[in-house]
C-alpha positions as CSV (number, residue, x, y, z in Angstrom):
1,M,9.0,4.7,-27.6
2,P,6.7,2.2,-25.9
3,H,5.8,2.8,-22.3
4,A,7.8,0.9,-19.6
5,P,5.9,-2.0,-17.9
6,L,3.6,-1.7,-14.9
7,I,3.9,-4.8,-12.7
8,T,1.6,-5.1,-9.7
9,F,1.7,-7.4,-6.7
10,E,-1.5,-8.8,-5.1
11,G,-2.5,-11.2,-2.5
12,V,-4.2,-11.6,0.9
13,E,-2.8,-10.0,4.0
14,G,0.6,-11.5,4.8
15,A,1.1,-13.2,1.4
16,G,4.5,-11.7,0.9
17,K,3.8,-9.2,-1.9
18,T,6.1,-6.5,-0.5
19,T,9.0,-8.8,-0.1
20,L,8.7,-10.0,-3.7
21,A,8.2,-6.5,-5.0
22,H,11.4,-5.3,-3.3
23,H,13.3,-8.3,-4.6
24,L,12.2,-7.7,-8.2
25,A,13.1,-4.0,-7.9
26,D,16.6,-4.9,-6.7
27,W,17.0,-7.6,-9.4
28,L,16.0,-5.3,-12.2
29,R,18.2,-2.5,-11.0
30,A,21.2,-4.9,-10.9
31,Q,20.5,-5.4,-14.6
32,G,20.5,-1.7,-15.3
33,V,16.7,-1.3,-15.5
34,P,15.3,1.9,-14.1
35,V,12.6,1.1,-11.5
36,R,10.0,3.0,-9.5
37,L,8.9,0.9,-6.5
38,T,5.6,2.2,-5.1
39,R,2.5,1.1,-3.2
40,E,-1.2,1.6,-2.6
41,P,-2.3,3.2,-0.5
42,G,0.5,5.7,0.1
43,G,2.4,6.1,-3.1
44,S,1.5,9.7,-3.7
45,A,1.5,12.8,-1.4
46,L,-2.2,12.4,-0.9
47,G,-1.8,8.6,-0.3
48,A,0.7,9.3,2.5
49,H,-2.1,11.1,4.3
50,L,-4.8,8.5,3.5
51,R,-2.8,5.4,4.3
52,P,-3.1,5.6,8.1
53,I,-6.8,6.4,7.8
54,L,-7.5,3.5,5.4
55,L,-5.5,1.0,7.4
56,H,-6.5,2.0,11.0
57,E,-9.7,4.2,11.2
58,P,-13.2,2.6,11.1
59,L,-14.8,3.5,7.8
60,D,-18.1,2.8,6.1
61,A,-17.5,0.5,3.1
62,W,-18.4,3.2,0.5
63,A,-16.2,5.8,2.2
64,E,-13.4,3.2,2.2
65,L,-14.0,2.6,-1.5
66,F,-13.9,6.3,-2.4
67,L,-10.8,7.0,-0.4
68,F,-9.0,4.1,-2.1
69,L,-10.1,5.5,-5.5
70,A,-9.0,9.0,-4.6
71,D,-5.6,7.7,-3.7
72,R,-5.4,5.6,-6.9
73,R,-6.3,8.6,-9.1
74,Q,-3.6,10.8,-7.6
75,H,-1.1,8.0,-7.6
76,T,-1.7,7.1,-11.3
77,L,-1.5,10.7,-12.4
78,Q,1.4,11.8,-10.3
79,V,3.6,8.7,-10.0
80,I,2.8,5.8,-12.4
81,L,2.1,7.5,-15.7
82,P,5.0,10.0,-15.5
83,A,7.4,7.2,-14.6
84,R,6.3,4.9,-17.5
85,E,6.4,7.8,-20.0
86,H,10.1,8.3,-19.0
87,G,11.0,4.7,-19.5
88,V,10.9,3.8,-15.8
89,W,9.4,0.4,-14.9
90,V,6.8,0.7,-12.2
91,L,6.4,-2.0,-9.5
92,C,3.3,-1.4,-7.4
93,D,2.4,-3.2,-4.2
94,R,-1.4,-3.4,-4.7
95,Y,-3.4,-1.6,-7.4
96,A,-6.9,-1.7,-8.9
97,D,-7.4,-5.4,-8.3
98,S,-7.1,-4.9,-4.6
99,T,-10.1,-2.6,-4.6
100,L,-12.1,-4.9,-6.8
101,V,-11.4,-7.8,-4.5
102,Y,-11.5,-6.2,-1.1
103,Q,-14.4,-3.8,-1.6
104,G,-16.2,-6.0,-4.1
105,Y,-15.8,-9.6,-3.2
106,G,-14.9,-8.8,0.5
107,R,-17.3,-6.0,1.4
108,G,-20.0,-7.0,-1.1
109,L,-20.2,-3.7,-3.0
110,D,-21.2,-3.6,-6.7
111,I,-18.4,-5.2,-8.7
112,P,-19.4,-3.8,-12.1
113,L,-19.6,-0.3,-10.6
114,I,-16.1,-0.8,-9.0
115,R,-14.7,-1.8,-12.3
116,R,-16.1,1.4,-13.9
117,L,-14.8,3.6,-11.1
118,N,-11.4,1.9,-11.3
119,A,-11.3,2.7,-15.0
120,I,-11.9,6.3,-14.2
121,A,-9.3,6.4,-11.4
122,T,-6.6,4.8,-13.6
123,D,-7.4,6.3,-17.0
124,N,-8.0,2.7,-18.1
125,L,-4.4,1.8,-17.2
126,A,-4.2,-2.0,-16.7
127,P,-1.0,-3.7,-15.4
128,D,1.2,-5.5,-17.9
129,L,1.7,-8.2,-15.4
130,T,0.0,-8.9,-12.0
131,V,1.9,-11.2,-9.6
132,L,-0.6,-12.9,-7.4
133,I,0.9,-14.7,-4.4
134,D,-1.7,-17.3,-3.4
135,L,-1.8,-19.4,-0.2
136,P,-4.4,-20.4,2.5
137,V,-5.4,-17.4,4.5
138,E,-4.6,-19.0,7.8
139,D,-1.0,-19.4,6.7
140,A,-0.8,-15.8,5.3
141,L,-2.3,-14.2,8.4
142,A,0.1,-16.0,10.7
143,R,2.9,-14.2,8.8
144,A,1.4,-10.7,9.0
145,D,3.7,-8.4,11.0
146,A,2.0,-5.0,10.7
147,P,-1.5,-5.2,12.2
148,N,-4.2,-3.2,10.5
149,R,-8.0,-3.3,10.5
150,F,-8.1,-5.5,7.4
151,E,-6.1,-8.2,9.2
152,A,-8.7,-8.1,12.0
153,E,-11.5,-9.1,9.7
154,T,-13.0,-12.6,9.9
155,L,-11.6,-15.6,8.2
156,A,-14.7,-15.7,6.0
157,F,-13.8,-12.2,4.7
158,H,-10.2,-13.2,4.0
159,N,-11.4,-16.4,2.2
160,R,-13.7,-14.2,0.0
161,I,-10.6,-12.1,-0.8
162,R,-8.6,-15.2,-1.8
163,A,-11.5,-16.6,-3.9
164,G,-11.9,-13.2,-5.6
165,Y,-8.3,-13.0,-6.6
166,L,-8.3,-16.5,-8.0
167,E,-11.4,-15.7,-10.0
168,L,-9.7,-12.7,-11.5
169,A,-6.7,-14.7,-12.3
170,R,-8.8,-17.3,-14.1
171,A,-10.5,-14.6,-16.1
172,E,-7.2,-13.0,-17.2
173,P,-4.6,-15.8,-17.4
174,N,-2.3,-13.8,-19.7
175,R,-2.0,-10.9,-17.2
176,F,-1.7,-12.9,-14.0
177,L,1.2,-14.8,-12.7
178,V,0.0,-17.0,-9.8
179,L,2.7,-18.1,-7.4
180,D,2.2,-20.7,-4.7
181,G,3.0,-18.7,-1.5
182,L,3.7,-21.9,0.4
183,Q,6.9,-22.4,-1.6
184,P,10.2,-21.3,-0.2
185,L,11.1,-17.7,-0.8
186,E,14.0,-18.5,-3.0
187,T,11.8,-20.6,-5.3
188,L,9.3,-17.7,-5.5
189,K,12.1,-15.2,-6.4
190,A,13.4,-17.5,-9.1
191,S,10.0,-18.1,-10.6
192,L,9.3,-14.3,-10.7
193,E,12.7,-13.5,-12.2
194,Q,12.2,-16.2,-14.9
195,A,8.7,-14.8,-15.8
196,V,9.8,-11.2,-16.0
197,Q,12.9,-12.2,-18.0
198,E,10.9,-14.1,-20.6
199,R,7.9,-11.7,-20.8
200,F,9.8,-8.4,-20.9
201,L,13.6,-8.6,-21.1
202,D,13.9,-11.3,-23.7
203,A,11.0,-10.0,-25.7
204,G,12.7,-6.6,-26.0
205,K,15.9,-8.0,-27.5
């Protein structure tokens, strides 16, 4: 039996990833699809301990990278892979692309090295679909409602994040679904439902 899909949600701070991830989970469950909704950091037992550190404690850029990778390794082994092997769809609020963009494009760490480390952390598991909610960083930050140290970064940092995501999306157009985050929420929900219906549900019939 083929593994169930892994769908990840990415974007700058305040883009609306979490809202759309929860909506897709509810929509799929209404159709009888088993779903595991999770997040990074924080989706594993280790991640629950690391999340407040990663979001609120001052960290060196390399320490930040290694903690995110440790969280991802445990999360992949303990949550994502077992769920998929049992036919459960996994929806993940942030995944490996976040580290590539935030610590690579944002912090300026070695991007090819981060790619290699991500491959180790994930056992080379790539998402079947990555939903990127794109919008100007000023608009996104105005929506953010759970302040953390990433939101406190400069606009230049956040603009590097946005540019990094768009570069990744251009490089892998078949994996990325780029949604205009300035559109009404109901429009975004409908676009997401249609894409998942066509890519996974109709394809499986």
